[in-house]
Every structure is written in structure tokens, then in C-alpha cells.
C-alpha positions as CSV (number, residue, x, y, z in Angstrom):
1,M,59.5,43.8,82.2
2,S,56.6,42.9,79.5
3,V,54.4,45.5,77.6
4,D,51.1,44.9,77.4
5,F,48.7,48.0,76.5
6,T,45.7,46.3,76.8
7,R,42.8,47.7,78.7
8,D,42.1,46.1,82.1
9,E,38.5,45.6,83.7
10,G,39.1,48.8,85.8
11,Q,39.8,50.9,82.6
12,D,37.1,49.1,80.7
13,A,34.4,50.3,83.4
14,V,35.7,53.8,83.3
15,A,35.1,54.0,79.7
16,E,31.9,52.3,80.0
17,V,30.6,54.8,82.6
18,V,31.8,57.7,80.6
19,V,30.2,56.3,77.4
20,G,27.0,55.8,79.0
21,L,26.7,59.1,80.7
22,L,27.7,61.0,77.2
23,E,24.8,59.0,75.6
24,R,22.3,60.1,78.3
25,E,23.4,63.7,78.7
26,P,23.4,66.5,75.6
27,A,25.7,68.9,77.4
28,R,29.2,69.0,76.3
29,D,30.5,71.9,78.4
30,I,30.4,72.8,82.1
31,G,26.8,72.1,82.1
32,L,28.0,68.3,82.0
33,W,30.3,68.7,85.4
34,P,27.7,67.7,88.0
35,S,26.7,64.3,86.2
36,L,30.4,63.8,86.1
37,V,30.3,64.4,89.9
38,E,27.0,62.4,90.6
39,T,28.9,59.4,88.4
40,G,31.7,59.1,91.0
41,L,34.4,59.5,87.8
42,L,36.0,62.4,90.1
43,S,36.6,59.8,92.6
44,V,38.2,57.2,90.8
45,A,41.7,57.9,91.9
46,L,41.2,59.2,95.2
47,P,42.0,56.6,98.1
48,E,39.6,54.4,99.5
49,R,39.5,56.1,102.9
50,F,38.4,59.4,101.4
51,G,35.2,57.7,99.5
52,G,37.5,56.8,96.0
53,D,38.4,53.6,94.1
54,G,42.2,53.8,94.8
55,L,42.8,53.6,90.9
56,G,45.4,55.8,89.2
57,L,46.5,57.1,85.9
58,P,45.7,54.4,83.7
59,E,41.9,54.7,84.6
60,I,42.4,58.5,84.6
61,S,43.7,58.7,81.2
62,V,41.0,56.3,79.9
63,L,38.3,58.7,81.2
64,L,39.9,61.8,79.5
65,T,40.4,60.0,76.2
66,E,36.5,59.0,76.0
67,L,35.5,62.6,77.0
68,A,37.9,63.9,74.4
69,T,36.4,61.8,72.1
70,D,33.1,64.0,72.2
71,A,35.3,67.1,72.6
72,V,33.7,68.0,75.9
73,A,34.9,70.8,77.4
74,V,35.0,70.5,81.3
75,P,37.9,70.8,83.8
76,A,38.7,67.1,83.9
77,L,42.4,67.6,82.3
78,P,43.2,70.0,85.2
79,T,41.5,68.5,88.1
80,L,42.6,65.3,87.4
81,G,45.3,65.1,85.2
82,F,47.5,68.0,86.3
83,G,46.0,68.2,89.8
84,L,44.9,65.2,91.8
85,L,47.4,62.9,90.2
86,A,50.3,65.0,91.4
87,L,48.9,65.5,94.7
88,L,48.3,62.2,95.7
89,P,51.7,60.8,96.6
90,V,53.1,64.0,98.2
91,L,50.3,65.8,100.0
92,P,50.2,65.7,103.6
93,D,47.5,64.3,105.3
94,R,46.2,67.3,107.0
95,V,45.9,69.1,103.8
96,A,44.4,65.8,102.0
97,Q,41.4,65.8,104.5
98,R,40.4,69.5,103.3
99,V,41.1,69.0,99.3
100,Y,40.1,65.4,98.6
101,P,36.7,65.7,99.7
102,E,36.2,68.8,97.8
103,I,37.6,67.2,94.7
104,A,34.9,64.3,94.9
105,Q,32.3,67.0,95.3
106,G,33.2,68.7,92.1
107,A,36.1,71.1,93.0
108,V,38.1,72.3,90.4
109,V,42.3,72.2,90.7
110,T,44.3,73.6,87.9
111,A,48.1,73.9,87.4
112,A,49.8,76.9,86.4
113,L,52.2,75.3,84.1
114,N,53.4,78.1,82.1
115,E,55.4,81.3,82.8
116,P,55.9,84.1,79.9
117,A,57.8,82.9,77.2
118,A,58.5,79.8,79.1
119,P,55.9,76.8,78.4
120,F,56.6,74.0,81.1
121,A,59.1,76.2,83.0
122,V,61.8,73.7,84.4
123,K,63.4,76.6,86.5
124,P,60.2,78.7,87.6
125,E,61.2,82.2,88.0
126,T,58.0,82.1,90.6
127,H,59.8,82.7,94.1
128,A,58.7,81.1,97.2
129,V,60.2,82.5,100.5
130,S,59.9,80.9,103.9
131,D,58.6,82.9,106.7
132,G,58.4,80.7,109.8
133,S,55.3,78.5,109.6
134,T,54.4,80.2,106.1
135,V,55.4,80.8,102.8
136,R,55.3,83.8,100.6
137,I,55.1,83.3,96.8
138,T,55.4,85.9,94.2
139,G,55.4,85.3,90.2
140,H,53.5,85.5,87.2
141,K,51.8,82.6,85.5
142,V,50.3,82.5,81.9
143,A,47.3,80.2,80.1
144,V,46.3,78.9,83.5
145,P,43.4,76.5,82.4
146,Y,40.0,76.9,84.4
147,A,41.6,79.3,87.0
148,E,38.6,81.5,87.7
149,Q,36.7,78.6,88.5
150,A,39.4,76.6,90.5
151,R,39.1,75.8,94.0
152,W,42.7,75.2,94.4
153,L,45.9,76.0,91.9
154,L,49.0,74.4,91.8
155,I,51.8,76.9,91.4
156,P,55.2,75.8,90.3
157,T,57.8,77.9,92.1
158,D,61.6,77.9,92.8
159,S,61.4,76.2,95.9
160,G,58.9,73.4,95.2
161,V,55.1,73.3,94.0
162,A,52.6,75.4,96.1
163,L,48.7,74.8,96.6
164,V,47.1,77.9,96.7
165,D,43.7,78.5,97.7
166,S,41.8,80.6,94.8
167,D,40.8,83.0,97.5
168,A,44.1,83.7,98.7
169,Q,44.8,87.3,99.2
170,G,47.5,89.0,96.7
171,L,46.2,86.3,93.8
172,T,44.9,88.1,90.6
173,K,43.6,86.0,87.9
174,T,42.8,87.8,84.6
175,P,41.0,85.9,82.0
176,S,43.0,85.5,78.6
177,P,41.6,84.8,74.8
178,V,41.3,81.2,74.1
179,S,40.3,79.2,71.0
180,G,37.4,77.2,72.4
181,G,35.4,76.5,75.5
182,M,38.1,75.8,77.9
183,P,38.8,79.0,79.7
184,E,42.4,80.6,80.8
185,C,43.5,83.2,83.0
186,T,46.9,84.8,83.5
187,V,47.8,84.5,87.2
188,L,49.5,87.3,89.0
189,L,50.9,86.5,92.7
190,D,52.0,89.1,94.9
191,Q,53.2,87.9,98.4
192,V,50.6,85.1,98.4
193,V,50.8,83.5,102.1
194,I,50.1,79.7,102.3
195,P,51.1,77.2,105.3
196,T,54.5,75.7,104.6
197,E,52.8,72.3,104.5
198,Q,51.0,73.3,101.3
199,L,54.5,73.9,99.6
200,L,55.5,70.3,97.9
201,P,59.4,70.1,97.5
202,G,60.5,68.0,94.4
203,A,56.7,67.9,92.9
204,L,57.5,69.5,89.8
205,G,58.8,66.7,87.9
206,R,56.0,64.7,88.8
207,L,53.4,67.4,87.9
208,H,55.1,67.8,84.4
209,R,55.0,64.3,83.6
210,L,51.7,63.8,84.6
211,A,50.7,66.7,82.4
212,L,52.2,65.8,79.5
213,A,50.8,62.4,79.7
214,S,47.2,63.6,80.3
215,I,47.6,66.3,77.5
216,G,48.7,63.0,75.3
217,S,45.3,61.4,76.4
218,V,43.2,63.9,75.5
219,A,44.9,64.4,72.2
220,D,44.4,61.0,71.2
221,G,40.5,61.1,71.8
222,L,40.3,64.6,70.1
223,L,41.8,63.3,66.9
224,K,39.8,59.9,67.6
225,G,36.6,61.8,67.7
226,A,37.4,64.1,64.8
227,I,38.1,61.6,62.3
228,T,34.9,59.5,63.1
229,L,33.1,62.6,62.6
230,T,34.9,63.4,59.4
231,A,34.5,59.7,58.0
232,E,30.7,60.1,58.6
233,H,30.5,63.2,56.8
234,L,32.4,61.8,53.7
235,R,30.1,58.5,53.7
236,T,26.8,60.6,53.7
237,R,27.7,63.7,51.9
238,R,27.4,63.4,48.0
239,Q,28.9,64.9,44.9
240,F,28.5,64.7,41.3
241,G,25.8,61.5,42.2
242,R,28.8,59.7,44.7
243,P,29.6,59.9,48.2
244,L,32.8,61.7,48.7
245,A,34.4,59.0,50.3
246,E,34.6,57.2,47.0
247,F,36.7,59.9,45.4
248,Q,40.3,58.9,45.4
249,A,42.2,62.1,46.6
250,V,39.2,62.3,49.5
251,A,40.2,58.5,50.3
252,Q,43.8,59.1,50.4
253,Q,43.4,62.1,52.8
254,I,41.5,60.2,55.3
255,A,43.6,57.5,55.0
256,D,46.8,59.5,56.0
257,L,44.7,61.0,58.9
258,Y,43.9,57.4,60.2
259,V,47.7,57.0,60.1
260,I,48.3,60.1,62.5
261,S,45.7,59.2,64.8
262,R,47.1,55.7,65.2
263,T,50.5,56.8,65.5
264,L,49.2,59.4,68.1
265,H,47.3,56.7,69.9
266,A,50.6,54.5,70.2
267,A,52.3,57.2,71.5
268,A,50.2,58.2,74.1
269,V,49.3,55.1,75.2
270,S,53.0,53.8,75.8
271,A,53.8,57.1,77.6
272,N,50.9,56.5,79.8
273,W,52.0,53.0,80.5
274,A,55.6,53.8,81.1
275,L,54.7,56.3,83.6
276,A,51.9,54.2,85.6
277,Q,54.6,51.1,86.0
278,D,56.1,51.0,89.4
279,D,60.0,51.0,88.3
280,S,62.2,53.3,89.7
281,S,65.2,52.6,87.7
282,Q,67.0,54.9,85.8
283,A,66.6,53.1,82.4
284,H,63.0,52.8,83.2
285,Q,62.8,56.9,84.1
286,D,64.6,57.4,81.0
287,R,62.1,55.6,78.8
288,I,59.6,57.5,80.4
289,D,61.1,61.1,79.5
290,D,61.7,59.9,76.2
291,D,58.3,58.6,75.5
292,L,56.7,62.0,77.0
293,E,58.9,64.1,74.8
294,I,57.7,62.3,71.7
295,L,54.2,62.5,72.7
296,A,54.5,66.1,73.3
297,Y,55.9,66.9,69.8
298,S,53.3,64.7,68.1
299,V,50.6,66.7,69.7
300,A,52.3,69.9,69.1
301,A,53.0,69.1,65.4
302,D,50.5,66.7,64.1
303,L,47.4,67.0,66.1
304,P,46.7,70.7,64.9
305,R,47.5,69.5,61.2
306,A,45.5,66.8,61.3
307,M,42.5,68.8,62.5
308,Q,43.0,71.3,59.5
309,K,42.6,68.3,57.1
310,C,39.5,67.4,58.8
311,H,38.1,70.9,58.6
312,H,39.1,71.0,54.9
313,L,37.2,67.8,54.3
314,H,34.2,69.1,55.8
315,G,34.1,71.9,53.6
316,G,32.4,75.1,54.7
317,L,30.3,73.1,57.2
318,G,33.5,72.6,59.4
319,V,33.3,76.1,60.4
320,D,29.7,76.3,61.3
321,I,29.5,76.7,65.1
322,T,26.5,74.8,65.0
323,H,28.5,71.9,63.8
324,P,30.7,70.1,66.3
325,M,33.9,70.0,64.4
326,H,34.9,73.3,65.6
327,R,34.9,72.0,69.4
328,Y,37.4,69.5,68.1
329,Y,39.6,71.9,66.5
330,S,39.8,74.7,69.1
331,Q,40.7,72.1,72.1
332,A,43.5,70.7,69.7
333,K,44.7,74.4,69.1
334,D,44.8,74.9,72.9
335,I,46.7,71.9,74.0
336,A,49.0,72.5,71.4
337,R,49.8,76.2,72.6
338,W,49.9,74.8,76.2
339,L,52.7,72.5,75.0
340,G,54.7,75.7,73.5
341,G,54.0,74.5,70.0
342,A,56.0,72.3,67.8
343,S,59.1,74.3,67.1
344,F,59.7,74.6,71.0
345,R,58.8,70.5,71.3
346,L,61.2,69.8,68.7
347,D,64.1,71.5,70.4
348,R,63.3,69.8,73.5
349,L,63.2,66.3,72.2
350,G,66.4,67.1,70.3
351,A,68.2,68.4,73.4
352,R,67.1,64.8,74.8
353,C,68.3,62.7,71.9
354,S,71.7,64.9,71.5
355,S,72.3,64.5,75.3
356,I,71.9,60.5,75.2
């Protein structure tokens, strides 16, 4: 199979719409969400019979990257990267008829990927017990992004991924501290009842893969945007009568950041490209998992350090909340934490390497 990471017309069109929207609209938080709905960007991956464009991961990855380049804090990552893409191939039609139109109108979807002391839990301790035509779910999830704002939550259980209505009885959402503008909750489920058709067996692996790929796309955009911001500061800020960019030590540091950014970009694009291919061979599936583990480690280990260096190069200006640099840094810290941190990801990557 030939490898070609070049954006196609569909990806270019999505990028153009996002860039145009950000040029017109000043909001970089949830206030931008209605405008995203109006542009139709939330519908690009929906099937055509639901009013969408029938596109997929390549277009969603571009959308997420372009939004992250401006450190936009909206629920596009959980709604599209975690939610919609994971639901598309497995959601029963009767449920899809309720869920998909709501997503097109701006309903937020999120996924509870983490349990206490278990980031991206492979064997969830949340239990799903069948009871005739319904399923009862009990468990504890942490660091669930936009849980309070969500209309639907994807809850990994020991029997599959459950699609849970946010208003379900027995569901408790408690806000938890975050670094930046993307809210989170701890979620408790106490005998939450859902219809059997909303339990999706075998969906956990795909959910994890799409979440890792989508987080990588966001990380790619965040670092690209932060470096652009930093380079402009160094070009215009003068010290001792010279722009900061002309000092050798400063130039070396921004060059190091560029190398990290390009490496992360290559890892993100490679993983997303591989995951989007229609190839069910074991060799290709192994390649996807290899790429995703490398990407996850790169994000958890390299992204926070790169953001720290961008802060350093900004001097005191970088920690001023009226300056945009803090938005990049805080989002980077949060997504690295969702992944479990660098040590956890290095262990996962090492375990995969030792099993080959």
C-alpha cells in the first residue's frame, strides 16, 4: 500500500472553512460552538441520509488540528473524535435516528476513557448487567471532558461501550479541577438503566484508537500554534537594541521546538492516515497500534516540555492571562494528563515493543 499524507480536496475544504470561521469570529471558547453548528462542520462525518457529507477521520483530524492551532476550547474533540467517529460503524439505526440529528444541531457527546488509576482502561471495572431488554450500569469514571455539557456519554464497561443519556437516573457528574478552558467531571453510575440496543459490544478498541488519533491531531495543532505565537514574539520583541530572535541561544531553542513540532506532526498524520485506511490485515492493524502508541508517548512526553519552552521564550508575558499563550499550555497539560502521562505511555510503548 502506497503512503501519501497529502491532504485531499475534502480535507482542504474543511480546513478552509475552519480558518475562515476563526478569521470572522473572535470567540475561542464555547461561544464559538453555535457558529461551528451553522457552518455545518459538525455534520461533515454524518451519513448523507442524516444531512451530512459522509466524510470521516481524515477530515475530522484536519478540523481538530485547525481549531487547536488557535487553542479553541470547544467540545469538538470529544464530540467528533471520541463520540461520533466511534459510533458511526456500530450504532443501531433506530438509535442513530435520535442521536445523529442532535449532533448536527450542536449536541455534545463525550467519552469516559479513564477510571481511577487506570487511564484508557483496557479492562474497565465499570459493570454492565443485562436485565431483559435493558442493561444496568454501575461504575466510576474520572476526567470526563465536557460531561456536564454532554447530551450523550460513551461509557466503557466490562461488556462493551454503553451510550448513556446525560439525564439518566443514577448518573452523577461532579466537576473536577482542570488547567484550562475544557471542563471535566468525575462521573458515577449507580444502576443506570439503558436499552440493550445502546450497549455496543466490541467497540472499546475502536474508541481508544480514535481517541488517541484525535488527541494527536489536537496536540499537533496546539504546538504549531504555540510556536507560531512564540516566533512572532521573538521577531518583534527587542532587547539590547536587537530582536530576541537574533540571539544565538534563543534561535537554537526555537529551532529545537520546530524539530519537536515536525516530529509530532509526522506521528499524528501517520497514525491518522493508517487508521483511516480500509485494511483489516493483521499487519496493518499492528502498524496502527504501533503508530498510536508512539503518538501517545510523543504527546505525553514532548508536548508539555515544548510548551514550557514556549513559555520561557515569552518571558513573563506568557503567564499573563490576557495573552493567548496560556490557552495553548493549559490544553496541552490537560490532554497529556488524559493520556496518563509520559511514564505510563512509555510503559505501554515498551510493553508493545517487548511483545513483538
